[in-house]
Every structure is written in structure tokens, then in C-alpha cells.
C-alpha positions, 0 to 999 in steps of 0.5 A: 500499500502506498503511504499517504505521505508519498501523495502529492495534491493533485493526484488522481486516485483510482479505486477497484470496484467494491460494491456490485454498482462498482463492478458493474461501472467497471465491467461498462468501461471495460477497466478495472476501476470504478471510482476516482478521486482527486488528492487535495492533501492532508488526508482529504480528497476532492470526490463526487460519491455515489450516495453522498455526492460532492464534497471533500471526504477523508482520504480512503485507502481500501481499494485503491488500485492506482495513483496517477500524477499530472505530468504539468503542475497544477494549479490547485487554487484554481481547482479549489474555487471549481470544487467549491462551485460543485459542492454539495451537488448530488450525485448524479444517478440519472446519468449513470443509469442513461449511460449503462441503459446506452443512452448519451450520458445526459446528466442531471441539471446539479449532479455530478459523477466522479470522472465528470467532476474531476475532469472539469477540476483537472481542466480549470487546474491547468490540463485544459486538453485533458480528454480533448473536446470530449464532454465531461459526462462522457469521460470514465475511471478508466480515461484516466488510466489511459490519459497521457496526461499523467504518469502512474506514481503506484499500483496496487 
């Protein structure tokens, strides 16, 4: 397991499935990951967690399977401002269900899923071309694993 002291603000935390819902996400996206969070620092992550919504949460080490780091420096102040604009938004169950049923992945008016929220935060923080022009709600946790914007720091 990676030691928390090795994490840096802005690290991309990828999690293996820990529930039926998580296994479904991993299966739908052809990957071994089902959730993403962004490490803020000080044992805190920015995340959109299912059932809880968008907020700061204590760092979760269980099921952590990869840590990725941006190849370019990030403006964590700008990321924090973008996070604050989304804080308290509910989890976007509608968008997840729509995607699972083969729909467009359109999201709820004020809902977030982990990968869409993280895409927005990283773009605001300096990864402007992250995933090209792809809409954030079409990005999956697996896409972060494949992105050339990050390098792998640790893997389980």
C-alpha cells in the first residue's frame, strides 16, 4: 500500500470496485477501476461519491488500486475554486443509469459523477486539453488510466 506521505495535491486516485454498482461501472467501461478522486492534501480528497454527492472526504485507502500524477504542474487554487462551485451537488444517478442503458450520458442539472467532476477540476487546474473536446459526462474512470496527461506513481 502506498503511504499517505507519498501523495501530492492533485494526484489522481483510482479505485477498484467494492460493490455490485462498482463492478457494473468497471464492466461497462472495460476497465478494472470504478471510481476516481482527486487528492487535495492533508488526508482529504475531492470527490463525487455515490449516495453522498460532491464534497471533501477523508482519504480512503481501501480499494485504492492506482495513483496517477499530472505530467504538468496544477493550479490547486483554481481547482479548489471549481470544487467549491460544485460542493454539495448530488450524485448523478440519472446520468449513470442513462449511460448504462446505452443513452447519451446526459447528466442531471446539478448532479455529478466522479469522472466528470474530476475532468472539470483537472481542466480548470491546467490540463486544458485533458480528453480533448470530449464532454466531461462522457469520461469514465478508465479514461484517466489511459490518459497521457498522467504518469503512474503507484499500482496495487
